[in-house]
Phi, psi and omega in degrees: 000318185294324177295320184293317181298315184298328185287319179298314180296323177295319178291316179303325182293326177288316183298323184300337184284347190208127179251358174084354185224020177092356183246170175268124179295128175098004182274203178274177176084228184292335176258050184280199186270357181101354181258120181296135177255129175304143177252124192297137178075003184260177179260001182208168182263135174236151168186207181206172182208148183069216179262318190226008176272129180261140172244128175227149182218146177297160171293152181244013179107142186294121178070010189276127177303148178226163173211162183303142179292135179257123180287137173290344174263110179295343184267352178293135170221142178293161180299140181276322179214170173198164175256134176243149175302132178228316190227148158288166180299318180293319173300320178300317180293319176301318183296313183300312182293325183273324183283338189248014183290123180074012185294147175272175177285150006267002181293329178304318177294321178299313182294323181287325178297317182292324178296323182296329184283342178087009173062011188059034181307132179075352178281152175270136182137188186221147161285124177252141186245138176293147174222136182260137176297313181233033189047040185262097183271080189241170177297347182281351175228079189293066188261141178237178170297338182286329188233026179297320163238153178232148177265124181240113174286164179308316177256106184269106188286332182225075183297144176297139180301338179266003175296137184305133173223154169314321184293318177292324173301321182294317180298317179291326176290320176300317182293329177281351187291129177250124187253144176283151176286143189302122179275081185269134174243127178256153177221115004296162179309159185303341184257004191225018177294153188240142178298142180057021172242123182304143180262115182285133183230145176206156178269141183249131170089181180286127192214098195227179184293162183232137174233145176226128177251133170246123183225165177213136174217097181205138177059029182087351182268113175242127186203139176214158177208141178234128169260143188235115174257117180247128183285131186238336185201150175245130169236135178245144177232132194290329181091008181206157179275348181272055175212150178210111358284161176284338183207156176222148173231136182236143170283138176279150181241131180284118173240191186295328185256011179121205184272132178228170170204146173218116188273004180301122182082005184282160177293341183232126176214118177318125181230114176284137175265345178215150186284162179274002175066233180263004178253201180223171165249141182272096182279134186234139179235134185228133174256130172266129183248124173284124188244119175247167171213155182225151187269056177199178176269010180262111179290352178265001178292170184298141179288144184239163179253155008276163183291157172261151174291160178292151184253162179231147164227139193218141176227138180243138168221148182276131179241145173248129186249120177258160177247122179274128183274130181265139177247118176268137179241000000 
């Protein structure tokens, strides 16, 4: 395994020097680091991942803090790697001869092998190249020197399981999604909570769905997927066993300004039974987001299967709980 990884790293170093389209693979812009970069004056965040996959996200509210979406399914993982279209046969020949000129072993043998195969000259199709989300050469992505690049004809009889598809794009979009932290307002205020008095909770400001699109338009390959995260419920946790109830969950209601909740009059409101003394309790609020995806750049397109797991965004704040002393006469 160590030898195989070292060989892949050596090949990757040669590949990074030439992207086949006049750009440097792994640079900024479309071939960015995978972290969306806010565009000044715009309504969304844009960035890239891999070589030619673009990521864009809708606005999440003016100045609202965000964090990466957390999956409610602890076993869910985003794609480790995938194949993207990269070269025509002519470009691939030029790439191999340029990137591996004077290369040492094992890269020299790799270049010779590809030359001996003839680069699929005059064949219809494209060379697709493997891309790693986090440069993770792991068993989750069994790439070897035999399939670092794959030749894909127009009619692909047996597509590689890692070949880019709208489903893979949807998973990459999900992984890139940033969700707003819950804008929770407590009443009484966070530093003025009172023993045996229910804690009223409401959301403040515009709070609406978030969509993220991952798309590629390169060498005639056009593909897109959009994930749509819709807030459905708010859960609050007291942060101590000395509360009854210790947690409450509220369904969110769609209003004119987005999704809202106000627990005034609700059957459940966190009620502290003991003061926090000179300290505080870690009060936590979490929004559950229902996530769907569609195989286009249209967030209102029809939902596709398989389903993506629900997402979570969480905020924690310290609250002080006081005990009001009653005087008996």
